[in-house]
N, C-alpha and C positions, 0 to 999 in steps of 0.2 A: 503492499500499499502507501502508495505516494505520499510527503508530508507536504504540511501545508506551505503556498507559496511563502507566505512571512517568515515561516521556520525557516526553506530554502535556500534563501536570501540575507539571513543573518550574519551578519560581518562577524570574523573570526579573529580579525587583529583591530587595532587601532588605526592603521592606516586606512581600511575596509571600511574605519565607518564616516555613517555623514550626521554631519552635526554639532554640536556641545563642542565648537572650537576653543573655550573656555576649559573643557576637560582632557580633552582630547589633541589638541592642536600642538604644535614647535613650542615646548617651554612651560608646557601645562600641567595642572599641580598631579595629573594622574602620570602623564610622563614620568616626572621627578619623584614621585613615591613610590611607583617602579624601577626607575632607577636606583633610589636609595634601598629598595626593598636586594638587588641585584648585587650589590654592592655590599651583602653583611645586615644592612640592617631589617628594621620589622614593616611591614607595612601595616597599618590603621586597620580599624574596622570601621565601617561604614555607612551611612544612609546616605543612599539616591534620593533624593526627594523632586518630581516632576512628576505631568502630566501624563495622562497615558499613550501610550506608542510612541514616548521619546528617546527611549534605547536602555530601558533602568535596566532588566534581565539579562539584554547584550553585553550590554559593559562590565556587568559582575561573572559572567563569564568567560570575556578575555580576560578578564582581569585574574583571574582563576590559573586561563592559559600561561600568563603571561609571567607567574610565582611558584609554576609547573606543580599548583597543588590539586589535590583530587575535590573536585567541583559537590554537592549536596544543595539541590532546590526544593523548597518547601514552601508551601501557603498557607500563609497566618487563619485563612478562613478554615481549613482540615484538617491543618499538624496540630502534633501535641507537643509538647516537649518533651516525652521521653523519646517521640522518634528522632528530633532532634539528640539528644545529648546520646540516643544510642552512635550516632556518628559522629564521635569527638571521641577519637584516641586518647589508649587509659597511660600508652608506654611515650613519653616524651620526647623520645628520641624520632621517633614519627614524624615526618611533614607535615606541619599546619595545614589542617582540611580549610577551603572556604567553604563556607556556611553560608548560602541565599535564602531570605526568608520575606515573601515578598507581599506586601499589605500588612507589614509590620503593625501598624493601626489597627489592625482587628485583633490582635494581642491585645486582654489583660492584663493589669498593671501584676497579675500577681504571674501570668507567663513571660512576663520582659520582665521579672524581679530574678526568674529563676533562668535567664541568661548573661546574668551580670557576674557571675564569679568565671563564668568559662571566658567571657570576654577579657576580663580583669586579671586573669591568670595567663592568658596569651592560649588558651589548648585551642582557640582555634579566630578566623579570621571573618566577625560577622559583617555581612553585607545584608542589611534593610533594606527593599525598595517601598516607598508609600506614596499619595497622591494627596495624601492631607498632610498641615503643616506639624513638619513633628516638634514644634513647639507646645503642640495643644497634645499631639498623641504618643509622645514618646514616653516616656516616666525621663526623670531629670536625671539621678544617675547612671541611666543606660545614653543619655544624650551625651553626657563629658564626657564619656567613654569611647566616642565616637565622630570621625568627621562627617559634616553634614556636605553631598556636596546637590546642587540647586542644578534640576536638568530643567531645558526651555522646551518652549512648543519649537514642531521643524518649522521652518520659512518659510516658503514657497516655493524658493532656490533649492532648499531642499529636499523639497517633496518631490519638484522636477527631477532630484537628481537620484533618486529613488525608485520612480517612476523610468525615469529609461532604464533603468538596468531590469525592472520588474518585465516592461514591453520585450523588449531585445528579450529574456530570460522564454518567455511565452511564446514570443514570438508570432507576435501580433501588431497590429496597427491600433494606434485610435484618430476620431475625427478632429479637428481642431480643438470643436466647442467641448467634446467629450474631455480632451485632455485637460483643458482648462476646468470645469466643473468636476473633475473627478480632486483635483488639484486643493481647490478651494472648499470640496463639502468635508475633506477628511480632518476640516480644524486643527490641521499641523499636528494630526496622529496618523505616524504611518504605519502603524499594522490596521488601522481603518483602510487607507488606502487599497495596501497589498490585497485586503478581503476582498474589500466591492471588486477590484481587476481582476480577480482570479476567477471571482462568481461570475463576472459577465464576460471572461474568456470560455465560460464552461457554456456559456445561455446562447451565444452565437458562432457570427462566423470568426475567420480571423480580423476582419476589420470592425471596432469595437465603434459601436452609434452614441450619441448622448440618451437616445430611449434603451438604449440599452444597458449602459448603469443607469440610469434610473432607473429602472425595472431590479438592477442589484441592490442597488445601496435603499429601495425604497423611502427612506425618510430619511433627513441630513441629523445627521446625530449631532445635536448641541451640547458642548462642552461645561454642563452645569450640573455640579451636583447639589442634589438638593438639601444636603445635610451638611456638606463640606467647607473648603476653607473659600471656595470661589460663590457659594451663597452667599456670601457676606459680600465679597470682594464687589460684585454686580449691584447690588441693594447699596451699596453704598457707594459705588456710580450715579445709581439712579438717583440717589438723595444731594451728590455734592452736587451734580451736573443742573436740578434743580437748585441749587442756595445758586448759583454762578450761573442761572438766567441763561442756561444756552437750551432754548428745549427740544432743538435737532437731536444732540445726544442723550435727555432726559429720554426720549420717543425711544431711541435706541434702544436703552438700558431697558425699559420697559418693553420691549418687544424680545430682548434676549430673554427678559424671566419668563412671559408667556408664554411661548415656542418652543420652552423647552417645559410646561407643566410647569408653572408654579402656580400657586392659589391664589386666585385675586384677590380673594378677602384678604391674605395676608398683606399685599400689595396696597391694596388701600387703604389696610389702618396704617401701611406707614405714608402713607400722603398723607393721614390726620394730620400725624405727629408733624411732617414737614408744613402744612398749613399752618400750623402754631408754633412751632421752633422756627422756622426762617424766615415768614408771613407780616403773621399775627398782626398788630395791629395795624400795619402798612395797610393791608387789604382785608377787615376780617371777613371777606364775602369767599374769600380763598377754605375758610374750613365747614362752610354751607355747601360751597363745590365741591368738598372731597369728603364730605357725608352724605352727599347726595350720590357720591358715584358708589362708597362703600354698599348704600342700598341698594342699585341701581344692580350692582355687582351680585347681590345674595338674591334678587328678583331674577334675574334672567341668568345667572352662569355663564359659561364660555362655551361657543368662544363671541359668543356675539356682547361681552363685556365688555371689547378689548377695547370697542375704540369709548364706549365710558371711559377708561383707564386714562384711555390716551387725552382725554377732552382735559382729565382734570391735571394731568400731567404737564400739557402744554401750559395750561393756564397758570398752574405756580410758577411754573420754570418766567412765564413772561408778567407774573407780578412783581409790583415793588417789594423789595426784602426788608424784613426789621426781626432784628432777634433780643427786642428791648426785653418781650415778655419772660425768653427763654434765661438774660443773664440777670434777672430783674429774680425770678423765682430761683434761681440759684443761692443768688447771694442773702435773701430772704429764709432761707433751707441754713444758711451757712448760720443763720445767726442763729436761729431757734434751736439748730443744735450746740452754738456757743453758749446761748445764757437760760437755755432751758427753759420752765414754764413762769415767764416772767409775768407780774400782775396786772390784772385786767387794768384799764384808769378806771378810779372810781365814776367817773362823771358819764363813761358809757357803759358801765354796768345797765342790766338789766334791773330792775325795781319792783316784782309783781306784789310783795307783802308790804304790811306798815314797819316790820322789822328792819326790812333791809333798807325802805326808805329812811328809819330814825338814823343808822348808823351811816348813811352816808350815796348809799345807792343810788347811782343816778341825778347827784345832785349838780346842779347848775348845767342841764344839761338842756339845750333848748331841741325840739325840730324841727331837720335841718329846711323842711316844705314848708313850718312856720315863720310868719314875717318875721317873730324873734329871731327863729334862727336865720334865717336869708341874711339877717343884716349883723349877724355876729360870724365875723372873724378870728381864723388861727385858733380854732380845734384841734385841739392834741387828738388823737385819735391811737398813737403808738402807747407802746412801755414806755415810762420816763425814763429809761436805762437809754432807749432805740430813739428819744427824740429830735427831732428835725432829720430823721435817715430818710436816706430816697432811693428808691430801689428801682423808680422808673424814672429818667429821664424825661422833663417837660420837650426838650430839644430829640426824641426818640419820637417819639407820638406823633401823632399826622397831625 
């Protein structure tokens, strides 16, 4: 049985590797680490952090080959720590194996803890691969004993090079529009590119058209993990685009989330927050618009509510901006924490009973809407310790 195309074309040396020049190019960190190991130094344990299809597994295999070590590959999805410990040699004189654990972020804290003594003693060269930010997903002690190398998504040029190799290997030809579509729809993922090309080659003739590729791909795969770091990155991009008054960018990030399957009600809730945080009193109608958008999304759902959210996003982006409410509340909250339960001034306390009136509750207060109240100026409503404190500057209000 023949191997998948992605496996057949997998590079075996750093010179064959496409992309990640900052890691594998001339005078790069990996070449220096390998050269040091060749001169009797120790090769460190690594965590390879990058999006799918950027070459993490391939690099791990190449490293093992360059070191002349045995290579043991595991997936944290289904591997146990007992299986991993079984490949660690008891005899320290034996060659140190490279133990590669894909999706290391799926190991819980206890499982990661069990790796620590082996990494610390040098029983193995541990290489973990993850699509998630290791700062959040890998325990501190393990993180401190490894070098984190970041892999970037493949550029268009790098995907072009990989595609050229694949087309030559398969002996097929791509129409120009099919070629462009395949590169763009792969979203920097070389594995997606190769898998779709392979399926397309099996579906049709030696000349692959755009329609054949679309049939093979079915739907463009968006790199948007609904739980991972990219989830927060894209939401942050939407919020900051609104804050920066860029409706085009805001609309793009909205589409990125919706087309990847994000819950429209979650987006609507974030827009309500943005309306108060970044626009506030500069345009109070923004809060009405976003609340209406939430209700509309709740009623009609996707895909119909996409244009509702688009309207809200563009409105927010084009609206005047003020963070006076956001900063003002933050200062008030700080004073609450700093001073605790300061007493309410006596003159603005409610006095529903005779006793309360006798001891001074409400004394000197004139109803603001009465004639006496309208004439009275300089009433203090804050506690004595915060007298004359201003959380909202009149200059920040419309």
